[in-house]
N, C-alpha and C positions, 0 to 999 in steps of 0.2 A: 504493500500500500504506500509505503514511503516513496518508493521509486515512481509509482503512478502520480503521486502528488507533486514530486519534483519535476516530472515530465510535463505535467499540466502547467506548472508555474513557469517553466522555461518556454513552453509554447505560448503562453499568455504574454510573456515579455517579447517574444519574436513578433507576435501579432501587433502588440502595442507599438513596437519599433517600425514595422512596415506600414502601419496606418498613418505614420507621419509623411506628409507630402515631401518634406525636406529630406527625409531619409531615403525615400525612393529616388529623388533627384540625385542625391550623392552616389547612390549605387549605380545609377545610369551614367554618372560622370566617371566613375571608376571604369566601367565598361568602355566608355568613349575614349578615355586617355590610354587605357590598356590596349585598345585597338590601334590607336595612333602609334604607340610604342612598337607594336608588332609589325605594322605596315611600313614604318620608317618613311612615310610619305609616298610610297610607291603604290601604283594601282593594284587592286586585288580585293579579296574578300574582306580583309581587315580594314582596308581603307573605306570600303562601302559601309561597314559596320560603324566606323568612326563618324562618317558623314550623316548616316541615318540616325544614329543615337544623338548626335549634336543637334540635329533638327528637332527630334522628338522631345529633347529636354526643354526646348524653348517654350513648348506648350505648358509644361509644368510651372513655368515662371511668368505666365501672363498675369499682369497686375501686381507682381511681386514688389514693384517699386514703391507701392503704398506702405509697405512695412518700414522701409528706410525713410520715407517721407514723414511718417508718424513720429519716428525717432528724431528726425530733424527739427520738428516743431515742438517736441516735448521738452519740458524743463529738465535740467540736470541737477545732480546733487550739489548742495551749497558748498561743500568742502572741496569740491573738485577744482584744481587750479585752472585759471583762465586759459593758459596755453593748451591744456588737455581738452578743455571744453571746445575750443576752436578747432583743434585737430579732429575731435570726435564729430563735430558738425560737418567739417570738410569731408570726412569719410562717409557720413550718411548722405551728403549731397552728391558725392561722386558715385556711390553705389546706386542711389535713386536714379541718377542719370543713366548709368549703365543698364539697369534693368528696364528702364523706360525705352531706351533706344533699341534694346534687344528685341522688343516686340516688333519693331519695323524691320529688323534683320530677318525675323521669322517670316514676316509678310513677303519680303523679297525672295528669300530662299525657298519658300513653299510655292512660289509662282503666282501669288495673288497680286504682288506688285512687280511690274515688269522691268524697271530700271535697275539693271545689275550693277552698273558703275556706282550709282548713288547708294545702293545696298551695301557694297563693299566699303565705301567711304564711311557710312554710318557704323558698320561693323568695326572698322579700325578705330574710330573715335570712341566707341563704347568700350573697346578693350583698353584704350588709353585711360579711360575713367576708372576701369577696374584696377589697372596698374597703379594709378594715383591713390586709390582707396587702400590698396595693399601696402603701399609705402606709409600711408597715414597709420595703418594698424600696427606696422612694425615699430614706428616711433612711439605710438601710444603704449604698446606692450613693454618696450624698453623703459619708458618713464614710469610706468606702473610697477614694474619689477624693482626699480630703484626705490620707489616710495615704499613698497612692501618690505624690502630689505632694511631700510632705515627705521621703519616703524617697529620691526621685530627686534632690531638691535636696541632701540630705545626702550622697548617693553622689557627686555632682558636686564637692562641696566637698572631700571626703576624698581622692578619687583625684587622682593627679598626671597630667600630660599623657600620659606614656608608658603609664600604667596604664589611662587612659580608652580607649585603642585596644583593649586586651584585654577591655574590659567593654562593647563595643558590642552584643554579643548580648544581654546582660542588660538593657541600656538599651532595646533594641528590644522585648524581651519585656514590659517594664514599660509602654512606650508602647502596645503592643497591648492589654494589660490595661486601660489607661486608656480606649482607644477602645471596648472591649467594655462597660465599665462606664458610659460616657456613653450608649451606645445603650440599655443596660438601664434607665438613669435616664429617658431620654426616653420609652421604651415604658411604664414603670410610671407615669410622670406622666400620660400619655394614658389609661392604664387607669383611673386615678382618675376622670377626667372621664367615661369610658365607664360606669363603675359608677354615678356620680351620675345619668347620663342614663337608665340602666336602672331605677334606683329612682325616677325622676321627682321628684327633690328640688328641681330648678330647671328646670322645663319651659319657662319663658319665656326662658331663656338656652341651655340644652342640650336641644335638641329631638331628634326622631327622626333627622333628617339629620345633625346634628352628631355624635350618638352613633354612627350608622352609618359616617360618614366616618372618625372617629377609631378605631373598632373595626376598620375595614378596614386602616388604616395600621399599627396594632399587630399585626394578624394577619400582614401582609406582613413586618414586622420579625421576628416569631417564625419565619416561614418562612425568612428570611435567616439567622437565628441557628442554625437546624438544618441548614443546608447542609453536606454533608461536605467535608472538606479535600481539595482536588485534589492528587494525587501529582505530584511534580516530574518533568518529562520528562528522561530520561537522554540526554545528548549523547554522540555517538560521538567 
């Protein structure tokens, strides 16, 4: 019976995970960039999978720009330094623009809109917006890591030995935040390289396989970040 309950719990977590539109999108992204890595930019089955998956993903992201638009107009925490607030708003504005323009790219590549030259121009500009947002995220994560590190050091200095025992939970929470931000920093740094690869700004260094490989890694990181928290098992 224990095995049955565990199987049911695991299945419920998988269903919960797959019910997220964002999770399905990132799984498709992993397939997309994995195909790009396998194809190496050469015609064939893998290249067809890359193109078809890329086009299919755009349907998942229709009106997704509203999420970042909401964050753009939402108030921020009062204790957040002004430079971080401005960087955060720049990131939201760039991502909002990227997702908004991506809808027109879908219209062009699906054949609804016939101007291919304008479609490619819009696509290039939208990827530049994504590149800019990734750079903003990298700077934000570095600044937040510095802030977390300094706050942890300050907390350790101010607390006495007996007080430290009572603040273990807070310390663990800060450590978890640090780990999460390091993962986000690594992912965004790779995304910068992926965007440069998609824009073909340095094709002699960042080719199709490098872009595909790093895109696959960042997709898997995104899938990991979206995993639901497993409930703790109750002990009798």
